[in-house]
PyMOL Python script that loads the backbone (N, CA, C, O; Angstrom):
from pymol import cmd

cmd.read_pdbstr("""\
ATOM      1  N   UNK A   1     -14.748   0.147 102.784  1.00  0.00           N
ATOM      2  CA  UNK A   1     -13.801  -0.822 102.153  1.00  0.00           C
ATOM      3  C   UNK A   1     -13.683  -0.683 100.409  1.00  0.00           C
ATOM      4  O   UNK A   1     -14.648  -0.444  99.683  1.00  0.00           O
ATOM      5  N   UNK A   2     -12.440  -0.868  99.994  1.00  0.00           N
ATOM      6  CA  UNK A   2     -12.311  -0.627  98.669  1.00  0.00           C
ATOM      7  C   UNK A   2     -11.805  -1.842  97.894  1.00  0.00           C
ATOM      8  O   UNK A   2     -10.731  -2.348  98.219  1.00  0.00           O
ATOM      9  N   UNK A   3     -12.507  -2.321  96.913  1.00  0.00           N
ATOM     10  CA  UNK A   3     -12.616  -3.368  95.806  1.00  0.00           C
ATOM     11  C   UNK A   3     -11.291  -3.902  95.095  1.00  0.00           C
ATOM     12  O   UNK A   3     -10.675  -3.211  94.284  1.00  0.00           O
ATOM     13  N   UNK A   4     -11.111  -4.498  95.267  1.00  0.00           N
ATOM     14  CA  UNK A   4      -9.176  -4.808  94.733  1.00  0.00           C
ATOM     15  C   UNK A   4      -9.429  -4.420  93.143  1.00  0.00           C
ATOM     16  O   UNK A   4     -10.421  -4.701  92.469  1.00  0.00           O
ATOM     17  N   UNK A   5      -8.311  -3.733  92.762  1.00  0.00           N
ATOM     18  CA  UNK A   5      -8.343  -3.703  91.224  1.00  0.00           C
ATOM     19  C   UNK A   5      -8.624  -4.523  90.189  1.00  0.00           C
ATOM     20  O   UNK A   5      -9.131  -4.261  89.099  1.00  0.00           O
ATOM     21  N   UNK A   6      -8.057  -6.034  90.862  1.00  0.00           N
ATOM     22  CA  UNK A   6      -7.970  -7.002  90.091  1.00  0.00           C
ATOM     23  C   UNK A   6      -9.730  -7.590  89.569  1.00  0.00           C
ATOM     24  O   UNK A   6     -10.180  -8.091  88.539  1.00  0.00           O
ATOM     25  N   UNK A   7     -10.288  -7.215  90.838  1.00  0.00           N
ATOM     26  CA  UNK A   7     -11.971  -7.630  91.120  1.00  0.00           C
ATOM     27  C   UNK A   7     -12.477  -6.530  90.376  1.00  0.00           C
ATOM     28  O   UNK A   7     -13.412  -6.733  89.602  1.00  0.00           O
ATOM     29  N   UNK A   8     -11.824  -4.998  90.546  1.00  0.00           N
ATOM     30  CA  UNK A   8     -12.596  -3.991  89.755  1.00  0.00           C
ATOM     31  C   UNK A   8     -12.128  -4.522  88.112  1.00  0.00           C
ATOM     32  O   UNK A   8     -13.092  -4.809  87.402  1.00  0.00           O
ATOM     33  N   UNK A   9     -11.241  -4.617  87.702  1.00  0.00           N
ATOM     34  CA  UNK A   9     -11.168  -4.972  86.238  1.00  0.00           C
ATOM     35  C   UNK A   9     -12.368  -6.028  85.895  1.00  0.00           C
ATOM     36  O   UNK A   9     -13.376  -5.709  85.263  1.00  0.00           O
ATOM     37  N   UNK A  10     -12.118  -7.264  86.381  1.00  0.00           N
ATOM     38  CA  UNK A  10     -12.573  -7.957  85.983  1.00  0.00           C
ATOM     39  C   UNK A  10     -14.609  -8.226  86.105  1.00  0.00           C
ATOM     40  O   UNK A  10     -15.398  -9.034  85.614  1.00  0.00           O
ATOM     41  N   UNK A  11     -14.702  -7.213  86.897  1.00  0.00           N
ATOM     42  CA  UNK A  11     -16.039  -6.003  86.909  1.00  0.00           C
ATOM     43  C   UNK A  11     -16.690  -5.239  86.318  1.00  0.00           C
ATOM     44  O   UNK A  11     -17.794  -4.948  86.778  1.00  0.00           O
ATOM     45  N   UNK A  12     -16.145  -4.531  84.856  1.00  0.00           N
ATOM     46  CA  UNK A  12     -16.387  -4.294  84.583  1.00  0.00           C
ATOM     47  C   UNK A  12     -15.810  -4.665  83.098  1.00  0.00           C
ATOM     48  O   UNK A  12     -15.701  -3.744  82.289  1.00  0.00           O
ATOM     49  N   UNK A  13     -15.603  -5.404  82.890  1.00  0.00           N
ATOM     50  CA  UNK A  13     -15.833  -5.966  81.421  1.00  0.00           C
ATOM     51  C   UNK A  13     -16.453  -6.031  80.735  1.00  0.00           C
ATOM     52  O   UNK A  13     -16.173  -6.008  79.536  1.00  0.00           O
ATOM     53  N   UNK A  14     -17.783  -6.162  81.311  1.00  0.00           N
ATOM     54  CA  UNK A  14     -18.822  -6.522  80.526  1.00  0.00           C
ATOM     55  C   UNK A  14     -19.197  -5.086  79.830  1.00  0.00           C
ATOM     56  O   UNK A  14     -19.533  -5.061  78.645  1.00  0.00           O
ATOM     57  N   UNK A  15     -19.110  -3.618  80.795  1.00  0.00           N
ATOM     58  CA  UNK A  15     -19.237  -2.512  80.535  1.00  0.00           C
ATOM     59  C   UNK A  15     -18.280  -1.876  79.328  1.00  0.00           C
ATOM     60  O   UNK A  15     -18.501  -0.934  78.567  1.00  0.00           O
ATOM     61  N   UNK A  16     -17.134  -2.757  79.453  1.00  0.00           N
ATOM     62  CA  UNK A  16     -15.677  -2.534  78.460  1.00  0.00           C
ATOM     63  C   UNK A  16     -16.347  -3.195  77.057  1.00  0.00           C
ATOM     64  O   UNK A  16     -16.326  -2.235  76.286  1.00  0.00           O
ATOM     65  N   UNK A  17     -16.805  -4.092  76.484  1.00  0.00           N
ATOM     66  CA  UNK A  17     -17.284  -4.875  75.645  1.00  0.00           C
ATOM     67  C   UNK A  17     -18.436  -3.716  75.022  1.00  0.00           C
ATOM     68  O   UNK A  17     -18.426  -3.079  73.969  1.00  0.00           O
ATOM     69  N   UNK A  18     -19.191  -3.740  75.898  1.00  0.00           N
ATOM     70  CA  UNK A  18     -20.422  -2.735  75.401  1.00  0.00           C
ATOM     71  C   UNK A  18     -19.913  -1.135  75.141  1.00  0.00           C
ATOM     72  O   UNK A  18     -20.247  -0.374  74.232  1.00  0.00           O
ATOM     73  N   UNK A  19     -19.072  -0.928  76.163  1.00  0.00           N
ATOM     74  CA  UNK A  19     -19.099   0.497  75.494  1.00  0.00           C
ATOM     75  C   UNK A  19     -17.502   0.703  74.338  1.00  0.00           C
ATOM     76  O   UNK A  19     -16.968   1.785  74.095  1.00  0.00           O
ATOM     77  N   UNK A  20     -17.009  -0.780  73.760  1.00  0.00           N
ATOM     78  CA  UNK A  20     -16.447  -0.722  72.580  1.00  0.00           C
ATOM     79  C   UNK A  20     -17.249  -0.453  71.376  1.00  0.00           C
ATOM     80  O   UNK A  20     -16.911   0.118  70.338  1.00  0.00           O
ATOM     81  N   UNK A  21     -18.380  -0.974  71.715  1.00  0.00           N
ATOM     82  CA  UNK A  21     -19.524  -1.355  70.667  1.00  0.00           C
ATOM     83  C   UNK A  21     -20.704   0.078  70.823  1.00  0.00           C
ATOM     84  O   UNK A  21     -21.761   0.131  70.193  1.00  0.00           O
ATOM     85  N   UNK A  22     -20.252   1.088  71.739  1.00  0.00           N
ATOM     86  CA  UNK A  22     -21.125   2.017  71.682  1.00  0.00           C
ATOM     87  C   UNK A  22     -22.546   2.057  72.154  1.00  0.00           C
ATOM     88  O   UNK A  22     -23.485   2.780  71.819  1.00  0.00           O
ATOM     89  N   UNK A  23     -22.428   0.895  73.191  1.00  0.00           N
ATOM     90  CA  UNK A  23     -23.778   0.995  73.966  1.00  0.00           C
ATOM     91  C   UNK A  23     -23.691   0.805  75.458  1.00  0.00           C
ATOM     92  O   UNK A  23     -24.670   0.373  76.067  1.00  0.00           O
ATOM     93  N   UNK A  24     -22.679   1.077  76.017  1.00  0.00           N
ATOM     94  CA  UNK A  24     -22.939   1.400  77.409  1.00  0.00           C
ATOM     95  C   UNK A  24     -23.096   2.893  77.641  1.00  0.00           C
ATOM     96  O   UNK A  24     -22.742   3.751  76.832  1.00  0.00           O
ATOM     97  N   UNK A  25     -23.873   3.215  79.272  1.00  0.00           N
ATOM     98  CA  UNK A  25     -24.018   4.581  79.679  1.00  0.00           C
ATOM     99  C   UNK A  25     -22.483   4.564  80.247  1.00  0.00           C
ATOM    100  O   UNK A  25     -21.569   3.756  80.408  1.00  0.00           O
ATOM    101  N   UNK A  26     -22.768   5.984  80.456  1.00  0.00           N
ATOM    102  CA  UNK A  26     -21.756   6.965  80.662  1.00  0.00           C
ATOM    103  C   UNK A  26     -21.698   6.739  82.520  1.00  0.00           C
ATOM    104  O   UNK A  26     -21.998   7.719  83.200  1.00  0.00           O
ATOM    105  N   UNK A  27     -21.384   5.692  83.082  1.00  0.00           N
ATOM    106  CA  UNK A  27     -21.476   5.354  84.382  1.00  0.00           C
ATOM    107  C   UNK A  27     -20.244   5.985  84.878  1.00  0.00           C
ATOM    108  O   UNK A  27     -19.117   5.618  84.547  1.00  0.00           O
ATOM    109  N   UNK A  28     -20.497   6.916  85.657  1.00  0.00           N
ATOM    110  CA  UNK A  28     -18.860   7.527  86.084  1.00  0.00           C
ATOM    111  C   UNK A  28     -18.258   6.957  87.115  1.00  0.00           C
ATOM    112  O   UNK A  28     -17.491   7.673  87.760  1.00  0.00           O
ATOM    113  N   UNK A  29     -18.496   5.156  87.648  1.00  0.00           N
ATOM    114  CA  UNK A  29     -17.357   4.676  88.128  1.00  0.00           C
ATOM    115  C   UNK A  29     -16.600   3.761  87.221  1.00  0.00           C
ATOM    116  O   UNK A  29     -15.551   3.360  87.726  1.00  0.00           O
ATOM    117  N   UNK A  30     -16.822   3.380  86.164  1.00  0.00           N
ATOM    118  CA  UNK A  30     -16.018   2.688  85.403  1.00  0.00           C
ATOM    119  C   UNK A  30     -15.390   3.250  84.701  1.00  0.00           C
ATOM    120  O   UNK A  30     -14.253   2.896  84.388  1.00  0.00           O
ATOM    121  N   UNK A  31     -16.109   4.522  84.166  1.00  0.00           N
ATOM    122  CA  UNK A  31     -15.177   5.455  83.663  1.00  0.00           C
ATOM    123  C   UNK A  31     -13.647   5.679  83.898  1.00  0.00           C
ATOM    124  O   UNK A  31     -12.631   5.722  83.203  1.00  0.00           O
ATOM    125  N   UNK A  32     -14.041   5.821  85.458  1.00  0.00           N
ATOM    126  CA  UNK A  32     -12.941   6.840  86.460  1.00  0.00           C
ATOM    127  C   UNK A  32     -12.228   5.254  86.452  1.00  0.00           C
ATOM    128  O   UNK A  32     -11.021   5.482  86.525  1.00  0.00           O
ATOM    129  N   UNK A  33     -12.410   3.918  86.401  1.00  0.00           N
ATOM    130  CA  UNK A  33     -11.408   3.087  86.642  1.00  0.00           C
ATOM    131  C   UNK A  33     -10.760   2.847  85.113  1.00  0.00           C
ATOM    132  O   UNK A  33      -9.551   2.670  84.960  1.00  0.00           O
ATOM    133  N   UNK A  34     -11.639   2.862  84.089  1.00  0.00           N
ATOM    134  CA  UNK A  34     -11.034   2.979  82.951  1.00  0.00           C
ATOM    135  C   UNK A  34      -9.695   3.967  82.952  1.00  0.00           C
ATOM    136  O   UNK A  34      -8.561   3.498  82.859  1.00  0.00           O
ATOM    137  N   UNK A  35      -9.968   5.417  83.069  1.00  0.00           N
ATOM    138  CA  UNK A  35      -8.912   6.561  83.492  1.00  0.00           C
ATOM    139  C   UNK A  35      -7.362   6.430  84.044  1.00  0.00           C
ATOM    140  O   UNK A  35      -6.348   7.105  83.866  1.00  0.00           O
ATOM    141  N   UNK A  36      -7.680   5.179  84.837  1.00  0.00           N
ATOM    142  CA  UNK A  36      -6.792   4.946  85.681  1.00  0.00           C
ATOM    143  C   UNK A  36      -5.817   3.670  85.902  1.00  0.00           C
ATOM    144  O   UNK A  36      -4.926   3.299  86.666  1.00  0.00           O
ATOM    145  N   UNK A  37      -6.758   3.087  84.410  1.00  0.00           N
ATOM    146  CA  UNK A  37      -6.173   1.590  84.526  1.00  0.00           C
ATOM    147  C   UNK A  37      -5.439   1.388  83.378  1.00  0.00           C
ATOM    148  O   UNK A  37      -5.984   1.873  82.386  1.00  0.00           O
ATOM    149  N   UNK A  38      -4.131   0.704  83.123  1.00  0.00           N
ATOM    150  CA  UNK A  38      -4.012   0.414  81.538  1.00  0.00           C
ATOM    151  C   UNK A  38      -4.230  -0.569  81.410  1.00  0.00           C
ATOM    152  O   UNK A  38      -4.086  -0.829  80.216  1.00  0.00           O
ATOM    153  N   UNK A  39      -4.609  -1.629  82.097  1.00  0.00           N
ATOM    154  CA  UNK A  39      -5.052  -2.756  81.073  1.00  0.00           C
ATOM    155  C   UNK A  39      -6.021  -2.998  81.039  1.00  0.00           C
ATOM    156  O   UNK A  39      -6.294  -4.117  80.603  1.00  0.00           O
ATOM    157  N   UNK A  40      -7.152  -2.073  81.489  1.00  0.00           N
ATOM    158  CA  UNK A  40      -8.428  -2.045  81.311  1.00  0.00           C
ATOM    159  C   UNK A  40      -8.559  -1.127  79.802  1.00  0.00           C
ATOM    160  O   UNK A  40      -9.338  -1.265  78.859  1.00  0.00           O
ATOM    161  N   UNK A  41      -7.492  -0.196  80.027  1.00  0.00           N
ATOM    162  CA  UNK A  41      -7.335   0.801  78.490  1.00  0.00           C
ATOM    163  C   UNK A  41      -6.984   0.013  77.488  1.00  0.00           C
ATOM    164  O   UNK A  41      -7.519   0.139  76.386  1.00  0.00           O
ATOM    165  N   UNK A  42      -5.688  -1.247  77.821  1.00  0.00           N
ATOM    166  CA  UNK A  42      -5.841  -2.301  76.970  1.00  0.00           C
ATOM    167  C   UNK A  42      -6.315  -3.205  76.583  1.00  0.00           C
ATOM    168  O   UNK A  42      -5.869  -3.798  75.600  1.00  0.00           O
ATOM    169  N   UNK A  43      -7.696  -3.704  77.449  1.00  0.00           N
ATOM    170  CA  UNK A  43      -8.581  -4.294  76.799  1.00  0.00           C
ATOM    171  C   UNK A  43      -9.968  -3.403  75.999  1.00  0.00           C
ATOM    172  O   UNK A  43     -10.687  -3.835  75.098  1.00  0.00           O
ATOM    173  N   UNK A  44     -10.026  -2.089  76.660  1.00  0.00           N
ATOM    174  CA  UNK A  44     -11.181  -1.865  75.610  1.00  0.00           C
ATOM    175  C   UNK A  44     -10.397  -1.493  74.328  1.00  0.00           C
ATOM    176  O   UNK A  44     -11.267  -1.361  73.467  1.00  0.00           O
ATOM    177  N   UNK A  45      -9.135  -1.248  73.752  1.00  0.00           N
ATOM    178  CA  UNK A  45      -8.178  -1.406  72.330  1.00  0.00           C
ATOM    179  C   UNK A  45      -8.905  -2.334  71.699  1.00  0.00           C
ATOM    180  O   UNK A  45      -9.584  -2.360  70.673  1.00  0.00           O
ATOM    181  N   UNK A  46      -8.526  -3.316  72.790  1.00  0.00           N
ATOM    182  CA  UNK A  46      -8.741  -4.954  71.837  1.00  0.00           C
ATOM    183  C   UNK A  46     -10.262  -5.145  71.480  1.00  0.00           C
ATOM    184  O   UNK A  46     -10.706  -5.540  70.402  1.00  0.00           O
ATOM    185  N   UNK A  47     -11.135  -4.700  72.863  1.00  0.00           N
ATOM    186  CA  UNK A  47     -12.386  -4.717  72.233  1.00  0.00           C
ATOM    187  C   UNK A  47     -12.651  -4.284  70.724  1.00  0.00           C
ATOM    188  O   UNK A  47     -12.685  -5.023  69.740  1.00  0.00           O
ATOM    189  N   UNK A  48     -12.834  -2.884  70.785  1.00  0.00           N
ATOM    190  CA  UNK A  48     -12.551  -2.202  69.735  1.00  0.00           C
ATOM    191  C   UNK A  48     -12.070  -2.444  68.053  1.00  0.00           C
ATOM    192  O   UNK A  48     -12.704  -2.337  67.003  1.00  0.00           O
ATOM    193  N   UNK A  49     -10.828  -2.768  68.314  1.00  0.00           N
ATOM    194  CA  UNK A  49     -10.584  -3.921  67.094  1.00  0.00           C
ATOM    195  C   UNK A  49     -11.489  -4.982  66.723  1.00  0.00           C
ATOM    196  O   UNK A  49     -11.795  -4.973  65.530  1.00  0.00           O
ATOM    197  N   UNK A  50     -12.053  -5.990  67.506  1.00  0.00           N
ATOM    198  CA  UNK A  50     -12.665  -6.864  67.724  1.00  0.00           C
ATOM    199  C   UNK A  50     -14.159  -6.718  67.190  1.00  0.00           C
ATOM    200  O   UNK A  50     -14.905  -7.548  66.670  1.00  0.00           O
ATOM    201  N   UNK A  51     -14.378  -5.046  67.577  1.00  0.00           N
ATOM    202  CA  UNK A  51     -15.677  -4.780  67.524  1.00  0.00           C
ATOM    203  C   UNK A  51     -16.134  -3.908  65.815  1.00  0.00           C
ATOM    204  O   UNK A  51     -17.215  -3.593  65.318  1.00  0.00           O
ATOM    205  N   UNK A  52     -14.646  -3.767  65.336  1.00  0.00           N
ATOM    206  CA  UNK A  52     -14.401  -2.960  64.059  1.00  0.00           C
ATOM    207  C   UNK A  52     -14.485  -3.818  62.528  1.00  0.00           C
ATOM    208  O   UNK A  52     -14.601  -3.597  61.323  1.00  0.00           O
ATOM    209  N   UNK A  53     -14.303  -5.223  63.750  1.00  0.00           N
ATOM    210  CA  UNK A  53     -14.013  -6.765  62.327  1.00  0.00           C
ATOM    211  C   UNK A  53     -15.327  -7.503  62.416  1.00  0.00           C
ATOM    212  O   UNK A  53     -15.492  -8.304  61.496  1.00  0.00           O
ATOM    213  N   UNK A  54     -16.211  -7.434  63.223  1.00  0.00           N
ATOM    214  CA  UNK A  54     -17.331  -7.724  63.419  1.00  0.00           C
ATOM    215  C   UNK A  54     -18.002  -7.974  61.968  1.00  0.00           C
ATOM    216  O   UNK A  54     -17.926  -9.122  61.530  1.00  0.00           O
ATOM    217  N   UNK A  55     -18.605  -7.062  61.244  1.00  0.00           N
ATOM    218  CA  UNK A  55     -19.065  -6.966  60.215  1.00  0.00           C
ATOM    219  C   UNK A  55     -18.472  -7.366  58.872  1.00  0.00           C
ATOM    220  O   UNK A  55     -19.136  -7.261  57.841  1.00  0.00           O
ATOM    221  N   UNK A  56     -17.018  -7.898  58.884  1.00  0.00           N
ATOM    222  CA  UNK A  56     -16.603  -8.569  57.939  1.00  0.00           C
ATOM    223  C   UNK A  56     -16.611 -10.126  58.074  1.00  0.00           C
ATOM    224  O   UNK A  56     -16.332 -10.959  57.212  1.00  0.00           O
ATOM    225  N   UNK A  57     -17.144 -10.378  59.845  1.00  0.00           N
ATOM    226  CA  UNK A  57     -16.927 -11.751  60.203  1.00  0.00           C
ATOM    227  C   UNK A  57     -18.317 -12.451  59.051  1.00  0.00           C
ATOM    228  O   UNK A  57     -18.131 -13.635  58.769  1.00  0.00           O
ATOM    229  N   UNK A  58     -19.143 -12.037  58.650  1.00  0.00           N
ATOM    230  CA  UNK A  58     -20.424 -12.546  58.274  1.00  0.00           C
ATOM    231  C   UNK A  58     -19.926 -13.206  56.897  1.00  0.00           C
ATOM    232  O   UNK A  58     -19.014 -12.798  56.176  1.00  0.00           O
ATOM    233  N   UNK A  59     -20.691 -14.245  56.724  1.00  0.00           N
ATOM    234  CA  UNK A  59     -20.441 -14.306  55.008  1.00  0.00           C
ATOM    235  C   UNK A  59     -21.456 -13.345  54.067  1.00  0.00           C
ATOM    236  O   UNK A  59     -22.458 -12.711  54.397  1.00  0.00           O
ATOM    237  N   UNK A  60     -20.988 -13.447  53.148  1.00  0.00           N
ATOM    238  CA  UNK A  60     -21.770 -12.159  52.047  1.00  0.00           C
ATOM    239  C   UNK A  60     -22.996 -12.945  51.783  1.00  0.00           C
ATOM    240  O   UNK A  60     -22.982 -14.135  51.470  1.00  0.00           O
ATOM    241  N   UNK A  61     -23.981 -12.269  51.915  1.00  0.00           N
ATOM    242  CA  UNK A  61     -25.582 -12.917  51.594  1.00  0.00           C
ATOM    243  C   UNK A  61     -26.569 -12.114  50.530  1.00  0.00           C
ATOM    244  O   UNK A  61     -26.968 -10.973  50.761  1.00  0.00           O
ATOM    245  N   UNK A  62     -26.899 -12.830  49.378  1.00  0.00           N
ATOM    246  CA  UNK A  62     -27.544 -12.112  48.564  1.00  0.00           C
ATOM    247  C   UNK A  62     -28.781 -11.575  49.124  1.00  0.00           C
ATOM    248  O   UNK A  62     -29.295 -12.232  50.029  1.00  0.00           O
ATOM    249  N   UNK A  63     -29.436 -10.334  48.690  1.00  0.00           N
ATOM    250  CA  UNK A  63     -31.010 -10.093  49.360  1.00  0.00           C
ATOM    251  C   UNK A  63     -31.820 -11.005  48.482  1.00  0.00           C
ATOM    252  O   UNK A  63     -31.588 -11.772  47.548  1.00  0.00           O
ATOM    253  N   UNK A  64     -33.059 -10.531  49.294  1.00  0.00           N
ATOM    254  CA  UNK A  64     -34.220 -11.472  49.190  1.00  0.00           C
ATOM    255  C   UNK A  64     -34.786 -10.556  47.973  1.00  0.00           C
ATOM    256  O   UNK A  64     -34.374  -9.438  47.664  1.00  0.00           O
ATOM    257  N   UNK A  65     -35.837 -11.301  47.352  1.00  0.00           N
ATOM    258  CA  UNK A  65     -36.341 -10.928  46.033  1.00  0.00           C
ATOM    259  C   UNK A  65     -37.045  -9.667  45.936  1.00  0.00           C
ATOM    260  O   UNK A  65     -37.195  -8.765  45.111  1.00  0.00           O
ATOM    261  N   UNK A  66     -37.537 -10.061  47.489  1.00  0.00           N
ATOM    262  CA  UNK A  66     -38.702  -8.847  47.894  1.00  0.00           C
ATOM    263  C   UNK A  66     -38.002  -8.124  48.190  1.00  0.00           C
ATOM    264  O   UNK A  66     -38.382  -7.022  48.584  1.00  0.00           O
TER     265      UNK A  66
END
""", "prot")
cmd.dss("prot")
cmd.show_as("cartoon", "prot")
cmd.util.cbc("prot")
cmd.orient("prot")
């Protein structure tokens, strides 16, 4: 029995977020789904945009004197 595509997309969302941050393992199951799913490819692009903006989201801080 195969998993419905929408369910499969939902199931790999945490993996996509980790992949965008360079923290996901090279699991062949989500990689195969990603290669064939335009929606998950768009989601990954969006996650990468957010990941790229993260360093600019924190307020500037002066280093501690030590």
